[in-house]
Backbone bond lengths (Angstrom), bond angles and torsions (degrees), N, CA, C in turn:
res aa  C-N    CA-C-N  psi(-1)  N-CA   C-N-CA  omega(-1)  CA-C   N-CA-C  phi
1 M - - - 1.420 - - 1.535 110.95 -
2 Q 1.294 112.85 -31.82 1.440 118.01 177.41 1.517 110.17 -62.76
3 L 1.302 115.79 -37.69 1.466 121.54 178.83 1.525 110.11 -64.35
4 N 1.313 116.51 -42.97 1.485 119.21 178.42 1.514 111.23 -62.19
5 K 1.336 115.43 -40.45 1.455 121.06 -179.83 1.534 109.72 -61.35
6 S 1.319 117.85 -42.72 1.458 121.76 -179.07 1.518 110.30 -67.73
7 I 1.314 116.98 -39.07 1.494 120.55 179.27 1.513 108.67 -66.40
8 V 1.339 117.43 -44.29 1.471 119.28 -179.56 1.530 109.88 -65.70
9 T 1.327 117.54 -40.61 1.459 120.40 178.85 1.508 110.73 -63.25
10 T 1.314 117.43 -45.08 1.453 121.54 178.56 1.531 110.67 -61.98
11 A 1.305 116.24 -42.96 1.471 120.76 179.80 1.527 110.60 -63.34
12 L 1.334 117.31 -41.61 1.462 121.38 178.61 1.541 111.27 -65.39
13 I 1.307 116.37 -40.66 1.467 119.78 178.76 1.533 109.24 -64.48
14 A 1.299 117.20 -43.76 1.474 121.36 -179.39 1.519 109.83 -65.06
15 L 1.327 117.44 -42.12 1.461 121.64 179.65 1.505 110.47 -65.92
16 T 1.331 118.80 -40.17 1.439 122.28 178.50 1.508 111.06 -64.90
17 S 1.336 116.98 -41.01 1.443 121.16 178.81 1.515 111.38 -64.81
18 L 1.348 115.64 -41.13 1.437 121.47 178.14 1.509 111.60 -64.40
19 T 1.305 115.51 -39.36 1.461 120.51 178.90 1.528 110.43 -67.50
20 A 1.343 116.54 -38.79 1.421 120.21 179.70 1.559 111.31 -65.37
21 V 1.314 116.08 -38.69 1.468 119.93 178.29 1.491 111.07 -68.50
22 S 1.299 116.99 -44.50 1.456 119.36 -177.93 1.523 112.13 -74.90
23 A 1.302 119.10 -15.22 1.462 121.46 178.23 1.531 111.73 -80.44
24 N 1.359 118.87 -14.55 1.461 121.09 178.89 1.532 110.29 -74.43
25 A 1.325 116.43 132.97 1.467 121.21 174.73 1.497 110.31 -92.56
26 V 1.323 117.70 150.26 1.484 121.98 177.91 1.512 107.81 -112.66
27 E 1.319 115.61 127.79 1.458 121.17 174.59 1.525 106.59 -115.57
28 T 1.289 116.48 148.11 1.463 120.09 176.91 1.515 109.81 -122.14
29 G 1.288 116.41 158.00 1.461 123.06 176.16 1.532 108.14 -148.02
30 S 1.266 116.56 177.35 1.463 119.28 178.07 1.503 109.15 -149.57
31 F 1.306 115.87 164.04 1.458 121.01 174.23 1.519 107.62 -148.40
32 D 1.336 115.26 160.57 1.448 122.31 -179.34 1.530 109.97 -100.02
33 V 1.291 116.13 154.00 1.454 123.40 169.98 1.512 104.77 -116.20
34 K 1.333 118.50 121.49 1.467 121.33 -172.54 1.511 112.10 -130.78
35 I 1.301 114.80 155.05 1.457 123.68 167.60 1.535 106.70 -149.14
36 T 1.307 117.31 140.25 1.445 122.18 175.38 1.537 108.45 -109.90
37 I 1.314 116.74 123.61 1.431 121.73 179.31 1.527 106.92 -99.19
38 Q 1.312 117.94 121.98 1.465 121.09 179.99 1.525 108.28 -91.23
39 K 1.329 113.77 147.35 1.440 118.24 175.01 1.523 110.15 -67.79
40 T 1.313 115.15 150.90 1.470 120.41 179.76 1.511 110.05 -153.73
41 C 1.295 115.40 155.99 1.469 122.21 173.06 1.497 109.12 -141.05
42 N 1.306 115.69 147.61 1.466 122.90 173.88 1.522 107.40 -123.79
43 V 1.330 116.53 145.48 1.463 120.05 177.04 1.510 108.06 -128.48
44 A 1.331 115.75 135.83 1.454 121.33 175.96 1.519 108.59 -113.16
45 A 1.308 116.28 102.66 1.444 122.72 176.08 1.527 105.88 -146.26
46 A 1.333 116.01 124.17 1.475 118.35 -173.00 1.524 109.99 -145.21
47 I 1.339 114.02 143.61 1.459 119.80 174.19 1.514 109.10 -58.93
48 G 1.294 115.98 133.26 1.458 121.70 -178.38 1.525 112.54 95.00
49 T 1.329 117.25 -29.06 1.457 122.12 -178.63 1.530 110.55 -96.66
50 N 1.319 117.94 -45.13 1.430 123.43 -175.84 1.548 113.56 -106.40
51 D 1.304 117.48 14.08 1.462 121.33 -175.92 1.529 112.04 -61.18
52 I 1.316 113.58 148.97 1.465 123.07 168.91 1.537 105.40 -105.95
53 N 1.315 116.58 119.74 1.468 121.19 -179.11 1.515 108.37 -119.47
54 F 1.329 116.43 112.27 1.456 120.47 179.58 1.509 112.51 -75.41
55 G 1.317 118.06 -6.58 1.459 121.16 178.06 1.518 112.39 88.13
56 T 1.327 115.41 -164.24 1.460 123.21 -179.60 1.536 108.46 -108.68
57 H 1.331 116.42 132.23 1.458 121.89 -177.88 1.528 110.25 -142.52
58 I 1.316 117.08 155.32 1.442 120.48 176.40 1.518 109.84 -78.93
59 A 1.321 115.36 155.35 1.488 121.00 -178.55 1.528 109.42 -54.77
60 G 1.308 116.09 140.99 1.438 122.68 178.00 1.516 116.26 86.17
61 S 1.322 118.10 2.39 1.448 119.35 -174.61 1.551 113.14 -121.18
62 T 1.320 117.51 26.34 1.466 118.15 -173.30 1.519 115.73 -104.46
63 T 1.324 119.84 -21.36 1.458 121.10 -176.43 1.548 109.70 -61.05
64 G 1.316 115.90 131.72 1.455 122.13 178.21 1.510 114.18 85.07
65 L 1.325 118.96 -1.64 1.473 119.88 176.40 1.524 110.24 -58.83
66 Q 1.314 115.87 146.11 1.460 120.68 179.20 1.511 109.53 -117.03
67 G 1.329 115.96 144.98 1.449 120.97 177.61 1.528 109.64 -140.79
68 T 1.302 115.74 159.40 1.446 122.75 178.87 1.505 108.22 -133.98
69 A 1.341 116.54 143.09 1.456 120.29 177.73 1.547 109.64 -57.53
70 A 1.315 115.57 142.19 1.449 121.02 -179.72 1.527 110.90 -58.45
71 L 1.284 116.53 -41.29 1.488 122.51 176.34 1.528 107.94 -135.87
72 P 1.323 118.86 149.06 1.468 119.62 177.40 1.500 112.50 -66.82
73 I 1.333 114.56 156.26 1.475 120.17 171.65 1.554 105.81 -73.83
74 K 1.287 116.78 133.19 1.452 121.40 -177.73 1.517 109.75 -105.84
75 V 1.342 116.34 126.18 1.459 122.66 178.07 1.510 108.86 -121.34
76 N 1.314 114.88 133.88 1.464 121.68 -179.45 1.520 108.43 -132.94
77 C 1.344 116.64 110.66 1.469 120.45 -178.09 1.533 110.18 -120.47
78 S 1.328 115.05 155.60 1.459 119.30 177.10 1.517 110.79 -59.25
79 K 1.304 116.08 154.50 1.454 123.59 -172.91 1.531 111.65 -54.91
80 G 1.333 116.58 128.32 1.454 123.30 177.65 1.512 115.22 77.11
81 T 1.320 118.53 6.22 1.478 120.76 -178.83 1.521 109.37 -87.56
82 P 1.346 116.56 116.91 1.454 119.50 174.94 1.530 110.67 -73.30
83 Y 1.353 115.86 142.78 1.463 118.83 179.63 1.516 109.13 -141.49
84 S 1.345 115.52 161.56 1.424 121.86 171.79 1.515 108.63 -129.25
85 L 1.298 115.80 147.28 1.467 122.33 -175.85 1.499 107.84 -121.41
86 G 1.334 116.34 118.60 1.460 122.32 -179.57 1.502 112.56 -116.29
87 L 1.332 117.21 151.35 1.465 123.76 179.37 1.510 109.27 -126.39
88 T 1.367 114.48 138.61 1.473 119.78 179.60 1.512 108.43 -140.20
89 S 1.341 115.40 131.50 1.479 121.57 173.73 1.502 108.64 -69.37
90 T 1.327 117.58 137.59 1.475 120.18 176.96 1.511 112.54 -75.03
91 K 1.328 117.16 -20.33 1.467 120.30 -178.63 1.531 111.99 -99.33
92 A 1.317 117.22 -9.39 1.458 120.83 177.36 1.538 107.57 -131.77
93 T 1.328 115.08 55.28 1.477 121.17 -171.23 1.516 114.24 -63.71
94 A 1.316 119.57 -21.66 1.458 121.12 -179.73 1.521 111.45 -80.50
95 N 1.324 117.92 -7.88 1.454 121.40 -177.87 1.510 110.58 -93.60
96 A 1.313 117.60 123.05 1.472 122.47 -177.18 1.523 112.34 -101.21
97 T 1.309 117.13 0.42 1.471 120.15 -175.78 1.521 114.93 -103.72
98 G 1.346 116.34 15.95 1.453 120.24 176.44 1.498 115.67 84.35
99 L 1.334 117.58 6.68 1.457 119.43 173.58 1.498 108.15 -75.12
100 G 1.332 117.24 136.63 1.433 121.27 179.06 1.488 111.93 -132.92
101 I 1.333 114.89 172.10 1.453 121.26 -178.57 1.515 108.60 -132.78
102 M 1.357 115.54 123.13 1.462 119.60 172.71 1.513 106.04 -94.71
103 R 1.337 118.07 123.36 1.459 121.87 179.52 1.518 108.88 -99.85
104 G 1.341 111.54 145.39 1.458 119.77 -178.90 1.493 114.35 -95.10
105 P 1.319 115.65 -174.40 1.458 121.49 -177.66 1.533 110.68 -77.79
106 G 1.293 113.40 164.32 1.473 118.51 171.67 1.502 114.54 89.03
107 A 1.322 112.76 172.24 1.490 121.13 -174.91 1.516 111.44 -69.96
108 G 1.353 117.16 -26.69 1.471 119.44 -177.68 1.517 114.17 -70.78
109 A 1.297 117.03 -19.23 1.475 123.81 179.62 1.532 110.40 47.16
110 E 1.338 115.50 55.63 1.459 120.11 177.00 1.529 109.07 -65.89
111 E 1.341 116.22 154.85 1.457 120.47 -171.56 1.529 112.47 -133.04
112 I 1.341 114.94 149.63 1.465 123.13 170.79 1.530 105.79 -127.02
113 G 1.324 116.04 129.13 1.450 120.26 179.91 1.520 113.25 -83.53
114 Y 1.318 114.85 155.41 1.475 120.63 175.94 1.542 109.36 -147.75
115 Q 1.312 116.10 160.89 1.472 122.80 179.75 1.523 108.15 -125.04
116 L 1.327 116.31 125.60 1.454 120.79 173.18 1.531 109.43 -81.42
117 R 1.328 115.88 142.90 1.477 120.44 -174.22 1.513 110.85 -138.46
118 K 1.367 113.84 155.70 1.457 122.86 176.18 1.530 111.19 -85.09
119 E 1.314 114.67 -20.75 1.455 121.58 -175.05 1.522 109.67 -133.97
120 T 1.304 117.47 159.33 1.451 121.64 178.30 1.536 110.81 -71.17
121 G 1.320 115.01 154.71 1.455 119.98 175.25 1.521 113.45 96.83
122 T 1.301 114.73 157.52 1.476 119.17 -178.53 1.516 112.71 -71.83
123 A 1.328 117.37 -14.29 1.486 121.11 178.28 1.531 111.10 -99.28
124 G 1.326 117.50 0.94 1.453 120.88 -178.74 1.520 112.31 -64.06
125 A 1.306 118.30 151.61 1.453 122.98 -179.76 1.528 110.96 -59.48
126 V 1.340 116.23 136.99 1.448 120.33 -179.17 1.527 111.20 -74.02
127 W 1.326 115.36 155.20 1.456 121.48 -179.14 1.527 108.11 -132.53
128 G 1.325 114.84 115.39 1.456 120.58 -179.15 1.516 110.14 -138.41
129 N 1.332 115.44 -140.74 1.465 119.14 178.61 1.527 112.61 -124.61
130 A 1.334 117.73 10.29 1.468 120.94 174.91 1.549 107.96 -83.38
131 T 1.297 117.13 153.24 1.453 122.90 -178.03 1.519 113.32 -51.48
132 T 1.309 117.25 -36.04 1.484 120.28 -176.19 1.508 114.14 -81.31
133 N 1.336 119.08 -10.50 1.439 118.24 -178.43 1.549 113.35 -130.19
134 L 1.321 116.70 30.83 1.471 122.34 173.26 1.525 108.71 -85.38
135 V 1.305 115.77 160.84 1.456 121.68 167.58 1.518 106.98 -100.37
136 T 1.349 116.84 132.91 1.450 119.35 -176.97 1.524 110.42 -119.93
137 G 1.326 114.24 162.57 1.459 120.05 179.77 1.514 110.40 -166.57
138 T 1.312 115.76 179.37 1.455 122.38 177.60 1.528 107.85 -132.83
139 G 1.316 116.53 129.08 1.440 121.49 -179.10 1.515 112.47 -64.37
140 G 1.315 114.99 145.45 1.476 120.72 178.90 1.494 112.83 -107.63
141 G 1.325 117.35 -3.91 1.468 121.53 -176.57 1.495 109.57 134.77
142 M 1.324 116.01 170.49 1.468 118.83 -173.28 1.534 112.69 -96.01
143 S 1.304 119.74 3.74 1.451 120.25 178.95 1.533 108.26 -74.52
144 A 1.346 114.97 157.95 1.466 119.82 -178.35 1.540 110.92 -61.53
145 S 1.314 118.42 -28.18 1.467 119.76 -179.26 1.509 112.37 -71.97
146 Q 1.358 118.69 -10.05 1.459 122.46 -177.15 1.537 112.80 -101.58
147 I 1.322 117.13 5.88 1.458 120.81 179.66 1.529 109.49 -65.06
148 K 1.351 116.47 134.89 1.451 122.26 177.41 1.526 107.47 -101.89
149 N 1.327 116.42 131.52 1.446 122.90 178.69 1.531 111.09 -99.61
150 H 1.355 115.68 133.30 1.457 120.99 179.33 1.533 108.03 -127.90
151 T 1.305 116.28 113.08 1.446 121.56 -179.79 1.514 111.52 -85.60
152 V 1.315 116.09 134.72 1.469 122.29 178.27 1.511 108.41 -103.28
153 Y 1.315 116.15 132.73 1.445 123.84 175.48 1.510 108.90 -114.07
154 A 1.310 118.48 157.83 1.463 120.72 177.05 1.531 109.67 -148.78
155 T 1.301 114.99 154.66 1.455 121.26 173.42 1.522 108.17 -130.38
156 V 1.314 117.00 145.06 1.466 121.03 175.51 1.512 106.62 -80.66
157 T 1.353 115.90 130.73 1.466 120.55 -177.90 1.494 112.37 -106.34
158 G 1.312 117.83 -17.69 1.465 120.48 -175.83 1.525 113.73 -106.44
159 P 1.302 116.40 151.07 1.465 119.26 178.67 1.528 109.93 -78.16
160 S 1.325 115.16 161.90 1.464 120.53 178.07 1.541 109.87 -119.90
161 D 1.328 116.16 23.66 1.484 120.71 -174.51 1.533 111.55 -60.99
162 D 1.291 118.69 -47.00 1.468 122.26 -172.67 1.511 111.87 -114.81
163 L 1.302 115.91 42.95 1.475 119.39 -177.37 1.530 109.40 -112.12
164 S 1.306 114.55 148.07 1.468 119.83 176.60 1.510 109.70 -71.90
165 P 1.336 118.08 145.98 1.446 121.30 175.17 1.528 110.50 -62.21
166 G 1.302 116.52 147.00 1.471 122.20 -179.59 1.491 111.67 149.24
167 T 1.291 114.88 -177.77 1.471 120.47 179.36 1.518 108.33 -96.91
168 Y 1.341 115.10 130.20 1.471 122.65 177.85 1.542 106.67 -111.00
169 S 1.313 116.00 136.98 1.461 118.13 -177.05 1.524 112.58 -151.00
170 D 1.298 113.28 166.71 1.464 123.00 175.68 1.537 105.79 -153.69
171 S 1.308 116.60 161.03 1.480 122.58 171.36 1.503 108.52 -114.12
172 V 1.279 116.35 147.63 1.473 121.91 179.10 1.523 108.48 -115.64
173 I 1.321 114.78 133.52 1.468 121.58 176.65 1.509 108.77 -91.14
174 V 1.282 117.21 128.53 1.483 124.11 179.53 1.537 107.37 -105.90
175 V 1.345 116.16 123.97 1.462 120.57 -178.68 1.526 109.68 -124.59
176 V 1.327 116.42 124.08 1.461 120.98 174.14 1.526 107.63 -103.09
177 T 1.309 116.49 124.81 1.459 121.54 178.71 1.530 106.75 -113.43
178 Y 1.348 116.13 130.97 1.454 120.87 -177.48 1.506 111.29 -143.06
């Protein structure tokens, strides 16, 4: 009889345990894992690196001279990000069509004009900061292999007949809008 009691007790314990397990309800839920990637662009344009130097010339021989930036302006934007690249002379800030002014030494502040261009030659398309003369592109990603190069060309538009000898210069502001 003792054996029967042990078997019944064991059976009851097992049944109670089974009932306890099957009495538990299961609920489920979920959550998201998120990240937001913002668009971005970087531009590499620096005095000394991207300069256009027309060289040294005698007075009266500068009109129509052509120059090219020493290195292209480098733009790197996140994948699929459209951008525009504008240029503005610091001495001719009201001009949106890429016309600039190189100022010379001395109190007289003599000037020689120049035109920024997207292409080489005096007939090349102008490059400024107006909607119609920006350079545009689309980013390919932020890796170094996706950098887009944009070469700046320029032509001298003003004569140097009656100018004092010296170095004439201007700085150009590069703006990437994305």
